[in-house]
C-alpha positions as CSV (number, residue, x, y, z in Angstrom):
1,X,85.0,-31.7,97.4
2,X,82.1,-29.9,98.5
3,X,79.1,-32.2,99.3
4,X,76.8,-33.0,96.5
5,X,73.3,-34.1,97.5
6,X,73.4,-37.9,95.5
7,X,69.7,-36.2,94.5
8,X,71.3,-33.8,92.4
9,X,73.7,-36.1,91.0
10,X,70.8,-38.3,89.9
11,X,68.8,-35.3,88.1
12,X,72.6,-34.1,86.4
13,X,72.8,-37.8,85.3
14,X,69.0,-37.8,84.0
15,X,69.3,-34.8,82.1
16,X,72.4,-35.6,80.0
17,X,70.5,-39.2,79.3
18,X,67.7,-36.9,77.6
19,X,70.4,-34.5,76.0
20,X,71.8,-37.6,74.3
21,X,68.1,-39.2,73.8
22,X,67.0,-35.3,71.8
23,X,70.5,-35.0,69.8
24,X,69.8,-38.8,68.2
25,X,66.1,-38.1,67.5
26,X,67.3,-34.8,66.1
27,X,69.3,-37.0,63.6
28,X,66.7,-39.0,62.2
29,X,64.8,-36.6,60.1
30,X,61.0,-38.4,59.6
31,X,59.8,-38.8,56.0
32,X,58.5,-35.5,54.9
33,X,55.6,-37.4,52.2
34,X,52.5,-37.3,54.4
35,X,50.5,-34.7,56.0
36,X,48.1,-36.8,59.0
37,X,46.7,-33.9,60.8
38,X,46.7,-30.1,60.1
39,X,47.0,-27.6,57.5
40,X,49.6,-26.6,54.7
41,X,49.2,-22.6,54.1
42,X,50.5,-21.5,51.2
43,X,50.0,-17.5,50.8
44,X,52.0,-14.0,50.2
45,X,52.6,-14.9,46.6
46,X,54.0,-18.9,47.1
47,X,52.8,-21.5,44.9
48,X,52.7,-25.2,45.1
49,X,54.2,-27.0,41.4
50,X,53.8,-30.8,40.8
51,X,56.1,-31.4,37.6
52,X,56.8,-34.4,35.8
53,X,60.1,-36.2,35.5
54,X,61.0,-34.2,32.5
55,X,60.4,-30.8,34.7
56,X,56.9,-30.7,32.2
57,X,54.5,-28.8,35.0
58,X,51.3,-30.9,35.7
59,X,50.2,-29.0,38.5
60,X,49.6,-25.8,40.2
61,X,48.2,-23.7,42.7
62,X,48.7,-20.5,44.2
63,X,49.2,-17.0,42.7
64,X,50.0,-17.0,38.9
65,X,52.8,-14.9,37.2
66,X,49.8,-12.6,35.9
67,X,49.2,-11.7,39.8
68,X,45.7,-13.9,40.5
69,X,45.0,-16.9,42.4
70,X,44.1,-20.1,40.6
71,X,44.6,-23.6,40.2
72,X,45.9,-25.3,37.0
73,X,46.8,-28.5,35.7
74,X,48.4,-29.7,32.4
75,X,49.3,-32.6,30.2
76,X,52.4,-34.1,30.7
77,X,53.0,-34.6,27.5
78,X,53.7,-31.3,25.7
79,X,52.5,-29.1,28.7
80,X,49.3,-28.0,27.3
81,X,46.8,-26.6,29.6
82,X,43.9,-29.2,30.8
83,X,42.0,-27.6,33.4
84,X,42.2,-23.8,35.0
85,X,40.7,-22.3,37.2
86,X,41.5,-18.4,37.1
87,X,41.7,-14.7,35.4
88,X,41.0,-15.1,31.7
89,X,43.0,-11.7,31.4
90,X,40.0,-9.9,30.5
91,X,37.9,-10.1,33.6
92,X,38.3,-10.5,37.0
93,X,35.3,-13.6,36.7
94,X,37.8,-16.3,38.0
95,X,36.8,-18.5,35.1
96,X,36.8,-22.3,35.0
97,X,38.0,-23.7,31.7
98,X,38.7,-27.1,30.5
99,X,41.1,-27.0,27.2
100,X,41.7,-29.2,24.2
101,X,44.7,-30.8,23.4
102,X,45.7,-27.7,21.1
103,X,44.8,-24.7,23.6
104,X,40.7,-24.3,22.4
105,X,38.7,-23.9,25.5
106,X,36.1,-26.6,25.0
107,X,34.0,-26.0,28.3
108,X,34.3,-22.9,30.5
109,X,31.8,-20.4,32.6
110,X,30.7,-17.2,30.9
111,X,33.2,-14.1,31.7
112,X,30.3,-11.2,31.8
113,X,27.0,-12.9,33.1
114,X,27.0,-14.7,36.1
115,X,25.6,-18.3,36.8
116,X,25.3,-18.9,32.5
117,X,27.2,-21.6,30.7
118,X,30.1,-19.7,28.3
119,X,30.7,-23.0,26.2
120,X,29.9,-25.2,24.1
121,X,27.3,-23.2,23.0
122,X,23.9,-24.8,22.8
123,X,21.6,-25.2,19.8
124,X,17.8,-24.6,20.0
125,X,16.1,-27.5,18.1
126,X,13.5,-25.6,16.1
127,X,10.6,-28.0,14.1
128,X,8.6,-26.6,11.2
129,X,4.6,-26.2,10.9
130,X,1.4,-26.7,8.3
131,X,2.1,-22.7,8.8
132,X,5.6,-22.4,7.3
133,X,4.1,-21.6,4.0
134,X,1.6,-19.2,3.8
135,X,-0.7,-16.4,2.0
136,X,-3.0,-15.0,4.9
137,X,-2.9,-11.7,6.5
138,X,-3.6,-13.4,9.6
139,X,0.0,-14.0,12.1
140,X,0.3,-17.6,11.7
141,X,3.1,-19.8,13.2
142,X,5.7,-21.1,11.2
143,X,8.6,-22.6,13.6
144,X,8.3,-23.6,17.3
145,X,11.2,-24.9,19.2
146,X,12.0,-24.9,23.1
147,X,14.8,-25.4,25.2
148,X,16.3,-25.0,28.8
149,X,18.4,-22.2,28.6
150,X,22.5,-22.6,29.7
151,X,24.0,-19.7,27.7
152,X,23.6,-15.9,28.5
153,X,23.1,-14.5,24.5
154,X,20.7,-16.0,22.3
155,X,21.2,-15.9,18.5
156,X,18.8,-16.7,15.1
157,X,18.7,-16.6,11.9
158,X,15.6,-16.8,9.0
159,X,15.6,-15.9,5.6
160,X,11.9,-15.5,4.2
161,X,10.5,-15.5,0.4
162,X,8.6,-13.2,-0.3
163,X,7.2,-12.9,-4.2
164,X,6.8,-9.8,-6.3
165,X,3.9,-7.5,-4.9
166,X,3.8,-8.7,-2.0
167,X,5.5,-8.0,1.8
168,X,5.3,-10.1,4.9
169,X,5.7,-9.0,9.0
170,X,7.7,-11.8,10.9
171,X,7.8,-12.2,14.2
172,X,10.1,-14.2,16.7
173,X,8.8,-14.9,20.0
174,X,9.9,-16.5,23.2
175,X,7.6,-17.3,26.3
176,X,7.8,-13.6,27.7
177,X,6.7,-12.1,24.3
178,X,8.5,-11.0,21.5
179,X,12.0,-10.6,20.7
180,X,11.8,-9.4,17.7
181,X,9.7,-8.1,14.8
182,X,10.3,-7.0,11.2
183,X,9.3,-6.5,7.4
184,X,10.8,-9.0,4.7
185,X,9.7,-7.2,1.4
186,X,12.4,-8.1,-1.5
187,X,10.4,-8.1,-4.6
188,X,10.5,-12.1,-5.6
189,X,13.4,-13.1,-3.7
190,X,14.9,-13.8,0.4
191,X,15.1,-11.6,2.7
192,X,17.6,-12.8,5.9
193,X,17.6,-11.8,9.5
194,X,20.2,-12.3,12.5
195,X,18.9,-11.8,16.2
196,X,21.3,-11.6,18.8
197,X,19.7,-10.3,22.4
198,X,20.7,-11.3,25.9
199,X,18.2,-14.3,27.2
200,X,15.0,-12.9,29.7
201,X,15.6,-15.8,31.4
202,X,17.8,-17.6,34.8
203,X,20.0,-20.6,33.9
204,X,18.0,-23.8,33.4
205,X,14.9,-22.1,33.0
206,X,12.8,-23.5,30.1
207,X,11.5,-21.4,27.5
208,X,9.2,-21.8,24.3
209,X,10.2,-20.2,21.1
210,X,7.7,-19.2,18.4
211,X,8.3,-17.8,14.6
212,X,5.4,-16.0,13.3
213,X,4.7,-14.4,9.8
214,X,1.9,-13.1,7.8
215,X,1.1,-11.1,4.7
216,X,1.6,-7.8,4.5
217,X,0.5,-6.5,1.6
218,X,-0.1,-8.2,-1.6
219,X,-1.9,-11.7,-2.2
220,X,1.0,-13.9,-3.1
221,X,2.6,-16.8,-0.7
222,X,5.1,-16.6,2.1
223,X,7.9,-19.2,3.4
224,X,10.3,-18.8,6.0
225,X,12.8,-21.1,6.5
226,X,14.9,-21.2,9.9
227,X,18.6,-21.1,9.4
228,X,19.7,-22.2,13.1
229,X,18.7,-21.0,16.7
230,X,21.1,-20.9,19.7
231,X,22.7,-19.8,22.9
232,X,26.1,-19.1,23.3
233,X,28.6,-17.0,25.6
234,X,29.1,-12.6,25.8
235,X,31.3,-11.4,23.9
236,X,31.6,-8.5,25.9
237,X,30.0,-7.1,29.2
238,X,26.9,-5.5,27.3
239,X,25.6,-8.3,26.1
240,X,25.4,-9.9,29.4
241,X,21.6,-10.1,30.6
242,X,19.9,-7.5,32.8
């Protein structure tokens, strides 16, 4: 038998011990229930899905079946959506949406107007003045109101009574001037008028509103009622403020 140096035999024995240790450790799998350091990356169409014991999906993040990337939370009872971030099938807006239990969106940002709230719609309280009824040909303030803007579209509705032989000029204004102006000329009756226009200020800006009217022709007494004023989300891209 050829002479083998003792140090070489010792090295071989040490390697055998290390191999046995590695084999033993390979059979002991650590619990995969913690991430103590580093990142977990999900890409190329992958998704992370959490399900309730009955298989109901309650959380998902990654690429959706529609092709966008998003995050979703669903209720364990029935699987109805609760909170989602993703496309709305109409735009690439990546909207944030909160859902009611029966599937209605109750809170969302605007799909077409960046920086604005979509839902809920925000009412603008209006108060009548002593000039709500007038027979003057001088412009008189009939209603006033104020709000901090949150939605992108303004809606307002008014009705003006003009007696026989009398017409009226009605104007609705905000802090930047006239929003709309019209003539109420229904003989001995009510003229209704609705306004739908993009807002003219930025999100959370303070805006004052005034409804003014005056007798245009005749000498009768006119009266203007406020049917309501509120802001809402854009129904299409054309309604978005520019």
